[in-house]
C-alpha atoms as an extended CHARMM CRD file, in Angstrom:
* protein
*
        81  EXT
         1         1  UNK       CA             39.4710000000      -68.5170000000      -30.7200000000  PROA      1               0.0000000000
         2         2  UNK       CA             36.0410000000      -69.2970000000      -30.3750000000  PROA      2               0.0000000000
         3         3  UNK       CA             33.0090000000      -67.2770000000      -30.9630000000  PROA      3               0.0000000000
         4         4  UNK       CA             32.3150000000      -67.3060000000      -26.9290000000  PROA      4               0.0000000000
         5         5  UNK       CA             35.8870000000      -65.8060000000      -26.4020000000  PROA      5               0.0000000000
         6         6  UNK       CA             35.4430000000      -62.9960000000      -28.9870000000  PROA      6               0.0000000000
         7         7  UNK       CA             32.0720000000      -62.4080000000      -27.1640000000  PROA      7               0.0000000000
         8         8  UNK       CA             33.7130000000      -62.1610000000      -23.8390000000  PROA      8               0.0000000000
         9         9  UNK       CA             36.2820000000      -59.6800000000      -25.0430000000  PROA      9               0.0000000000
        10        10  UNK       CA             34.0520000000      -57.3810000000      -26.7700000000  PROA      10              0.0000000000
        11        11  UNK       CA             31.6570000000      -57.4090000000      -23.9520000000  PROA      11              0.0000000000
        12        12  UNK       CA             34.6140000000      -56.3880000000      -21.6170000000  PROA      12              0.0000000000
        13        13  UNK       CA             35.6620000000      -53.6180000000      -24.0430000000  PROA      13              0.0000000000
        14        14  UNK       CA             32.2770000000      -52.1260000000      -24.4980000000  PROA      14              0.0000000000
        15        15  UNK       CA             31.5180000000      -52.4630000000      -20.6710000000  PROA      15              0.0000000000
        16        16  UNK       CA             34.7360000000      -50.5030000000      -20.0370000000  PROA      16              0.0000000000
        17        17  UNK       CA             33.1750000000      -47.7720000000      -22.2710000000  PROA      17              0.0000000000
        18        18  UNK       CA             30.2370000000      -47.6200000000      -20.2230000000  PROA      18              0.0000000000
        19        19  UNK       CA             27.8190000000      -49.7080000000      -22.2570000000  PROA      19              0.0000000000
        20        20  UNK       CA             25.5950000000      -51.9790000000      -20.3180000000  PROA      20              0.0000000000
        21        21  UNK       CA             26.1010000000      -55.7330000000      -20.9260000000  PROA      21              0.0000000000
        22        22  UNK       CA             22.0750000000      -56.0560000000      -21.2560000000  PROA      22              0.0000000000
        23        23  UNK       CA             22.1480000000      -54.1020000000      -24.2310000000  PROA      23              0.0000000000
        24        24  UNK       CA             24.8800000000      -55.8210000000      -25.9990000000  PROA      24              0.0000000000
        25        25  UNK       CA             22.7260000000      -58.3090000000      -28.3130000000  PROA      25              0.0000000000
        26        26  UNK       CA             24.2540000000      -59.3710000000      -31.6660000000  PROA      26              0.0000000000
        27        27  UNK       CA             21.5380000000      -57.1100000000      -33.3540000000  PROA      27              0.0000000000
        28        28  UNK       CA             22.5260000000      -54.0750000000      -31.5630000000  PROA      28              0.0000000000
        29        29  UNK       CA             23.7610000000      -51.0020000000      -33.5470000000  PROA      29              0.0000000000
        30        30  UNK       CA             26.7430000000      -49.0660000000      -32.4280000000  PROA      30              0.0000000000
        31        31  UNK       CA             25.5390000000      -45.8480000000      -32.9840000000  PROA      31              0.0000000000
        32        32  UNK       CA             21.6830000000      -46.0450000000      -32.9300000000  PROA      32              0.0000000000
        33        33  UNK       CA             21.1960000000      -48.8090000000      -30.0870000000  PROA      33              0.0000000000
        34        34  UNK       CA             24.5520000000      -48.3730000000      -28.1220000000  PROA      34              0.0000000000
        35        35  UNK       CA             24.2960000000      -44.6230000000      -28.4030000000  PROA      35              0.0000000000
        36        36  UNK       CA             28.2030000000      -44.2180000000      -29.6330000000  PROA      36              0.0000000000
        37        37  UNK       CA             29.1350000000      -41.2050000000      -31.4080000000  PROA      37              0.0000000000
        38        38  UNK       CA             32.1500000000      -40.7730000000      -33.9390000000  PROA      38              0.0000000000
        39        39  UNK       CA             34.5270000000      -40.4100000000      -31.1860000000  PROA      39              0.0000000000
        40        40  UNK       CA             33.1940000000      -43.2770000000      -29.4370000000  PROA      40              0.0000000000
        41        41  UNK       CA             33.5480000000      -45.4410000000      -32.4820000000  PROA      41              0.0000000000
        42        42  UNK       CA             36.8910000000      -44.5350000000      -33.3260000000  PROA      42              0.0000000000
        43        43  UNK       CA             37.8210000000      -45.4300000000      -29.3750000000  PROA      43              0.0000000000
        44        44  UNK       CA             36.0520000000      -48.7370000000      -30.0630000000  PROA      44              0.0000000000
        45        45  UNK       CA             38.2390000000      -49.4630000000      -33.0840000000  PROA      45              0.0000000000
        46        46  UNK       CA             41.2990000000      -48.6700000000      -31.4160000000  PROA      46              0.0000000000
        47        47  UNK       CA             40.4870000000      -50.5740000000      -28.3750000000  PROA      47              0.0000000000
        48        48  UNK       CA             39.3300000000      -53.7820000000      -30.7890000000  PROA      48              0.0000000000
        49        49  UNK       CA             42.5090000000      -53.5630000000      -32.8540000000  PROA      49              0.0000000000
        50        50  UNK       CA             44.8580000000      -53.3080000000      -29.7220000000  PROA      50              0.0000000000
        51        51  UNK       CA             42.8270000000      -56.1870000000      -27.8060000000  PROA      51              0.0000000000
        52        52  UNK       CA             42.9620000000      -58.5830000000      -30.8770000000  PROA      52              0.0000000000
        53        53  UNK       CA             46.1320000000      -57.4970000000      -32.5090000000  PROA      53              0.0000000000
        54        54  UNK       CA             44.7910000000      -56.7890000000      -35.8640000000  PROA      54              0.0000000000
        55        55  UNK       CA             44.4260000000      -53.8150000000      -38.0850000000  PROA      55              0.0000000000
        56        56  UNK       CA             40.7320000000      -53.2520000000      -39.6050000000  PROA      56              0.0000000000
        57        57  UNK       CA             40.6630000000      -51.5090000000      -42.7320000000  PROA      57              0.0000000000
        58        58  UNK       CA             38.3590000000      -48.2160000000      -42.7810000000  PROA      58              0.0000000000
        59        59  UNK       CA             36.2970000000      -49.8970000000      -45.8570000000  PROA      59              0.0000000000
        60        60  UNK       CA             35.8410000000      -52.9900000000      -43.6200000000  PROA      60              0.0000000000
        61        61  UNK       CA             35.1590000000      -50.9400000000      -40.3490000000  PROA      61              0.0000000000
        62        62  UNK       CA             32.3010000000      -48.7140000000      -42.1160000000  PROA      62              0.0000000000
        63        63  UNK       CA             30.5360000000      -52.0980000000      -43.1030000000  PROA      63              0.0000000000
        64        64  UNK       CA             30.5580000000      -53.1950000000      -39.5150000000  PROA      64              0.0000000000
        65        65  UNK       CA             27.3880000000      -51.6600000000      -37.7260000000  PROA      65              0.0000000000
        66        66  UNK       CA             26.3200000000      -54.0740000000      -35.4190000000  PROA      66              0.0000000000
        67        67  UNK       CA             27.8670000000      -55.9770000000      -32.4850000000  PROA      67              0.0000000000
        68        68  UNK       CA             27.0660000000      -59.4740000000      -34.4290000000  PROA      68              0.0000000000
        69        69  UNK       CA             28.6520000000      -58.0710000000      -37.6540000000  PROA      69              0.0000000000
        70        70  UNK       CA             32.0030000000      -57.3130000000      -35.6740000000  PROA      70              0.0000000000
        71        71  UNK       CA             31.8420000000      -60.7890000000      -33.9120000000  PROA      71              0.0000000000
        72        72  UNK       CA             31.8320000000      -62.4930000000      -37.2590000000  PROA      72              0.0000000000
        73        73  UNK       CA             34.2890000000      -60.2780000000      -38.8090000000  PROA      73              0.0000000000
        74        74  UNK       CA             36.4960000000      -61.1950000000      -35.9650000000  PROA      74              0.0000000000
        75        75  UNK       CA             36.0290000000      -64.7950000000      -35.9490000000  PROA      75              0.0000000000
        76        76  UNK       CA             36.7230000000      -64.7090000000      -39.7100000000  PROA      76              0.0000000000
        77        77  UNK       CA             39.8440000000      -62.3400000000      -39.6010000000  PROA      77              0.0000000000
        78        78  UNK       CA             41.6130000000      -62.9650000000      -36.3670000000  PROA      78              0.0000000000
        79        79  UNK       CA             44.5250000000      -65.5860000000      -36.5160000000  PROA      79              0.0000000000
        80        80  UNK       CA             45.9560000000      -67.1760000000      -33.4550000000  PROA      80              0.0000000000
        81        81  UNK       CA             48.5350000000      -69.5060000000      -32.6720000000  PROA      81              0.0000000000
């Protein structure tokens, strides 16, 4: 999967959560910039895991604070046929 494909899927997920696509930059912090609260972050985690067919360990998830960090994590971790 390419970075562009990951980007498109993340945009779909976040847009489905009511986040404006114009706010989605690699530097956007989920809480500070996108306005997600703890329940939103949990919802995002579940959506990402379901969409990408992976399990993100808690210790990894807590280090993913920005859209760019999540994209890079997915690029490194997601295995596709």
